[in-house]
C-alpha positions, 0 to 999 in steps of 0.5 A: 349944567345938564348934559343929555346922553342918549344911546340907542342900539343901531341894527344893521347888517352887512353883505358882500356882493363879491364873487367867490374865488372859485366862481371868479376863477371859473369866469376868468377861464371862460373869458380866456377861452373866448378871447383865444377863440376871438384871436383864432378868428382874427388870425384866420381873417388876416391869413385869408386877406393876405392870401387874397392880396397875394393872388391879386398881386400875382394876377396883375403881375401875370397880366399883360404888361406885368413883370412876369409876362415874359415868363409865360408860355403861349398856350 
C-alpha cells in the first residue's frame, strides 16, 4: 500500500491593526474631554430652560388673576 506524504511550506505573515496603548490612552483622553464639553453644554441648556420656565411662571403669577397680584403696588 502506498501513502503519499507531501508537505509544502506555507508562507504567511501576520499583522495587527490594534492601536498601541499610548495612542489608545490619548484617544480615550480626547473622548473624555469631548464628553465633558458635551455635558457642560447640556447643563447650560437645562439651566437656561429652568430659568425661562421660572420667569414665565412668575409672569403668569403676577398677571391679573395671578396668585401674587395682591402683593403688587399700583404705579
